[in-house]
C-alpha positions in Angstrom: -60.2 80.9 19.4 -58.8 77.3 19.4 -61.5 74.8 18.9 -60.8 71.4 20.5 -64.5 70.7 21.3 -65.9 69.0 18.2 -64.7 66.2 15.9 -63.6 68.5 13.0 -61.0 66.7 10.8 -58.4 69.5 10.5 -55.2 67.6 11.3 -53.8 67.9 7.8 -53.4 71.1 5.8 -53.4 69.9 2.2 -56.3 68.0 0.7 -56.7 66.7 -2.9 -59.5 68.4 -4.9 -62.2 66.3 -6.6 -64.4 67.9 -9.3 -68.1 67.5 -8.4 -71.1 68.4 -10.7 -74.4 69.3 -9.0 -77.2 66.9 -9.4 -80.7 68.2 -10.2 -82.7 65.2 -9.1 -82.9 63.0 -6.1 -80.7 59.9 -6.1 -81.3 56.3 -5.2 -82.8 56.1 -1.7 -80.2 53.4 -0.8 -77.3 55.5 -2.2 -75.2 55.5 -5.3 -74.8 52.0 -6.8 -71.0 52.4 -7.3 -70.5 53.6 -3.8 -72.5 50.8 -2.3 -70.6 48.3 -4.4 -67.3 49.7 -3.1 -68.5 49.5 0.5 -69.8 46.0 0.0 -66.4 44.9 -1.4 -64.6 46.6 1.5 -66.6 44.8 4.1 -67.0 41.5 2.3 -70.8 41.6 2.2 -73.4 41.5 -0.6 -74.4 45.0 -1.9 -78.0 44.4 -0.7 -76.6 44.6 2.9 -75.4 48.2 2.4 -77.3 51.5 2.5 -75.7 54.9 2.3 -77.2 57.6 4.7 -77.0 61.3 5.4 -74.2 60.9 7.9 -74.0 58.1 10.4 -76.3 60.1 12.6 -79.1 59.7 10.2 -78.4 55.9 9.9 -78.8 55.8 13.7 -82.1 57.8 13.6 -83.5 55.7 10.8 -82.7 52.5 12.6 -84.5 53.7 15.8 -87.5 55.2 13.9 -88.0 52.0 11.9 -87.9 49.8 15.1 -89.0 52.1 17.9 -87.7 50.1 20.9 -89.2 50.9 24.3 -85.7 51.6 25.6 -82.3 52.3 24.1 -79.4 50.8 26.1 -76.3 53.0 25.8 -72.8 53.0 27.2 -71.5 55.6 29.7 -69.7 57.8 28.8 -71.9 58.1 25.8 -72.1 60.0 22.5 -74.6 62.8 23.3 -76.9 61.9 20.4 -77.6 58.6 22.1 -79.7 60.4 24.6 -80.9 63.4 22.5 -82.4 61.3 19.7 -84.5 58.9 22.0 -85.7 62.0 23.9 -87.0 63.5 20.7 -88.6 60.2 19.6 -90.3 59.8 23.0 -88.6 56.7 24.5 -86.2 56.1 27.4 -82.5 55.3 27.7 -80.8 52.8 30.0 -77.2 53.1 30.8 -74.5 50.5 31.1 -70.8 50.9 31.8 -68.7 51.3 28.6 -65.3 50.2 30.0 -63.9 48.5 33.0 -61.4 50.3 35.4 -58.6 48.6 33.5 -59.7 50.1 30.2 -61.4 47.1 28.6 -64.8 47.1 26.9 -67.3 46.1 29.6 -69.3 43.2 28.1 -70.6 42.1 31.4 -72.3 45.4 32.0 -73.9 45.4 28.5 -75.1 41.8 29.0 -76.7 42.6 32.3 -78.5 45.5 30.7 -79.9 43.3 27.9 -81.1 40.7 30.3 -82.8 43.2 32.5 -84.4 45.0 29.5 -84.8 42.3 26.8 -86.3 42.9 23.4 -84.9 46.4 23.1 -81.9 48.0 21.3 -78.3 48.3 22.6 -75.5 50.4 21.2 -72.1 48.9 21.3 -69.8 51.9 20.7 -66.2 50.8 19.9 -63.7 52.2 19.2 -65.3 54.2 22.0 -66.2 57.9 21.8 -65.1 59.7 23.9 -62.5 57.6 25.7 -60.8 55.7 22.8 -61.1 52.3 24.5 -61.3 49.3 22.2 -63.2 46.1 22.2 -62.0 42.7 20.8 -63.5 39.9 18.8 -64.1 37.7 21.8 -65.8 40.4 23.8 -67.9 41.4 20.8 -69.0 37.8 20.3 -70.2 37.5 23.9 -72.3 40.6 23.5 -73.7 39.3 20.1 -74.7 36.0 21.7 -76.4 37.8 24.6 -78.3 40.0 22.1 -79.7 36.9 20.2 -80.6 35.3 23.5 -82.5 38.4 24.7 -84.1 39.4 21.4 -82.1 42.6 21.4 -81.1 44.5 18.3 -77.4 45.4 18.5 -76.2 48.6 16.8 -72.4 48.5 16.4 -71.3 52.1 16.2 -68.1 51.6 14.1 -67.5 55.3 13.2 -63.9 55.1 14.4 -63.2 51.6 13.1 -60.5 52.8 10.7 -58.7 55.0 13.2 -57.0 52.5 15.6 -53.4 52.8 16.7 -52.7 49.2 17.6 -53.6 45.7 16.4 -57.4 45.4 16.2 -59.8 42.7 15.1 -62.1 44.8 12.9 -65.8 44.0 12.4 -66.0 42.1 9.1 -68.2 39.7 7.1 -72.0 39.3 7.2 -73.7 40.7 10.3 -75.2 38.2 12.7 -78.9 38.0 13.5 -80.2 41.3 14.9 -76.9 43.0 14.3 -76.6 46.3 12.5 -73.3 48.2 11.9 -73.0 51.9 11.4 -70.1 53.6 9.7 -69.1 57.1 8.6 -66.9 58.9 6.1 -66.9 61.9 8.4 -63.9 60.8 10.5 -62.2 57.9 8.7 -62.2 59.8 5.3 -62.0 63.4 6.6 -65.4 64.3 5.2 -67.1 65.5 8.4 -69.0 68.4 6.6 -70.2 66.2 3.7 -72.6 64.2 5.8 -72.1 60.7 4.4 -72.5 57.5 6.5 -73.7 54.0 5.8 -75.1 51.0 7.5 -74.5 47.3 7.0 -77.2 44.8 8.0 -79.5 42.0 6.8 -81.2 43.1 3.5 -84.6 43.2 5.2 -83.4 45.5 7.9 -81.6 47.6 5.4 -84.9 48.1 3.5 -86.7 49.1 6.7 -84.0 51.7 7.5 -84.0 53.0 3.9 -87.8 53.7 4.0 -87.4 55.6 7.3 -84.4 57.5 5.9 -86.4 58.5 2.8 -89.2 59.9 5.0 -86.7 61.8 7.1 -84.0 63.0 4.6 -84.8 61.5 1.2 -81.7 60.5 -0.6 -78.1 61.0 0.8 -76.3 64.1 -0.6 -75.4 63.3 -4.2 -72.2 65.4 -4.5 -71.0 64.1 -1.1 -71.4 60.5 -2.2 -69.1 61.2 -5.1 -66.5 62.6 -2.7 -66.9 59.6 -0.5 -66.3 57.2 -3.5 -63.2 59.1 -4.4 -62.0 58.9 -0.8 -62.5 55.1 -0.8 -60.5 54.7 -4.1 -57.6 56.7 -2.7 -57.9 55.4 0.9 -54.8 53.3 1.4 -52.2 56.0 1.6 -54.7 58.4 3.3 -55.4 55.9 6.1 -51.8 55.4 6.9 -51.1 59.1 6.9 -54.0 60.0 9.1 -53.2 57.3 11.6 -49.6 58.6 11.8 -50.8 62.2 12.3 -53.3 61.2 15.0 -50.8 59.0 16.7 -48.4 62.0 16.9 -51.1 64.2 18.2 -52.0 61.7 20.9 -48.3 61.4 22.0 -48.1 65.2 22.1 -51.0 65.4 24.5 -49.5 62.5 26.5 -46.2 64.4 26.9 -47.9 67.7 27.8 -50.2 66.2 30.4 -47.5 64.0 32.0 -46.1 67.1 33.7 -49.4 67.8 35.5 -50.7 66.1 38.7 -54.1 67.7 38.2 -55.4 65.7 35.2 -55.6 62.0 34.4 -55.1 61.0 30.7 -55.2 57.5 29.4 -53.9 57.6 25.8 -56.7 56.4 23.5 -56.1 53.3 21.5 -58.3 54.5 18.7 -60.5 57.4 17.6 -59.7 61.2 17.4 -60.4 62.3 20.9 -58.6 62.7 24.2 -60.5 62.1 27.4 -59.1 64.0 30.4 -60.4 63.4 33.9 -60.2 65.9 36.7 -60.3 63.8 39.9 -60.4 65.0 43.5 -60.0 68.7 42.9 -63.4 69.9 43.9 -64.1 71.7 40.6 -66.7 71.0 38.0 -66.1 70.2 34.4 -68.5 73.0 33.4 -66.4 75.5 35.3 -63.3 74.3 33.5 -65.1 74.5 30.1 -66.3 78.1 30.8 -63.0 79.4 32.0 -61.2 77.7 29.1 -63.5 79.4 26.7 -62.7 82.8 28.2 -59.0 82.0 28.0 -59.3 81.2 24.3 -59.9 77.4 23.9 -63.0 75.4 23.4 -63.2 71.9 25.0 -66.2 69.6 25.4 -67.8 69.2 28.8 -67.7 65.6 30.1 -71.1 66.0 31.6 -72.6 66.1 28.1 -71.3 62.5 27.8 -72.9 61.4 31.0 -69.6 61.7 33.0 -69.7 63.6 36.3 -67.7 61.4 38.7 -64.9 62.2 38.2 -65.4 65.4 36.1 -63.9 65.2 32.7 -63.4 67.1 29.4 -63.0 65.8 25.9 -60.6 67.3 23.4 -60.1 66.7 19.6 -56.8 65.4 18.4 -57.6 66.1 14.8 -56.4 69.6 14.7 -53.1 71.2 13.6 -50.3 70.4 16.1 -49.6 74.0 17.0 -53.3 74.6 17.9 -53.5 71.4 19.9 -50.4 72.2 22.0 -51.5 75.8 22.6 -55.0 74.6 23.6 -53.8 71.9 25.9 -51.4 74.3 27.6 -54.3 76.7 28.3 -56.4 73.8 29.6 -53.6 72.7 32.0 -53.1 76.3 33.2 -56.8 76.7 33.8 -57.1 73.5 35.8 -54.1 74.4 37.8 -55.4 77.8 38.7 -58.9 76.5 39.5 -57.5 73.7 41.6 -55.3 76.0 43.6 -58.1 78.4 44.1 -60.4 75.6 45.2 -57.9 74.5 47.8 -57.5 78.1 49.1 -61.3 78.4 49.3 -61.6 75.2 51.3 -58.9 76.2 53.7 -60.4 79.7 54.2 -63.9 78.4 54.4 -65.1 81.5 52.6 -68.3 80.6 50.6 -68.2 83.8 48.7 -64.7 83.3 47.2 -65.2 82.9 43.5 -62.7 80.5 41.8 -63.4 82.0 38.4 -61.7 85.3 39.3 -58.3 83.6 39.9 -58.6 81.4 36.9 -59.3 84.2 34.5 -55.8 85.5 35.1 -54.7 82.7 32.8 -53.2 84.2 29.7 -54.3 83.3 26.2 -51.7 81.3 24.4 -51.3 81.9 20.7 -50.7 78.8 18.5 -47.0 78.4 17.7 -44.8 75.7 16.4 -45.2 72.5 18.5 -42.3 71.9 20.9 -39.8 69.2 19.9 -40.2 66.0 21.9 
């Protein structure tokens, strides 16, 4: 089975080994001092502005638990945890549009949401998961000013901040009033299974989040923090290599999809995912996902990200090139078969015609060497 559904970081085969000794006691609730110091230097902030967390997800949960807004304002398409966590905590979500039709971060939509629901919390998720759209410093500053004016806490989800394929004005320096930044080692440092993230905020806000994190998960994983520190020390070459690999994977998908008139793919400017829309074909993303799984490839259903019009699927680019090519070819074949079957069904008017039956004729494709482009 080819898994393109989750954000596993498997784009490279060889990884350096780092010796780790198990720790018998709980660590500092804020994270290792040396790791926090390295993070602080990297971002140009005092160490008191940094807290290490059990993955960026727990940073997010700790921020929400320690503030408990009535509503969480989130971009659509959204990262699924943005709806799942508030639902578990018992408060509502409000949606705003993540990007404009031209592929720019939609500050106007976010500002409208803050003005309609002041005093709550808004997530600004760029580089954007799942589409790979970027914001810029000017757009970001507009959103920050509106957050101050409306008493909104702004959570900048910067998980993919290191993985950008073009010139980009990164978030840097001291956070503004009411601004919290969330980062992760999972994607930028290829430590997805180690569960190490961190947040950067005003020291008082950091202290609040650390207390909540201790109640939820105690200290961040000790061995994983050592791996994270080693990754930061050796990051320069790793960053350049990973960006090159992801850029090649993105171009591979672009080439493959260019031959299809069934899918729409806007090459992402950052992140590790490809977002493929399936417009005007009369088939659901769930059907595409189900048939792909039967044909040997796992893709993520766009409906899980709040996207239904048009239907879409998300694929991971951070896998070996041979797997990515084989998986995308299966996806293209499935969509082509489903679309053709859907057209036949509409023409025949037979409500009992099952599009899955035709689609299941798609043959599984074994990973092979990627084609030369």
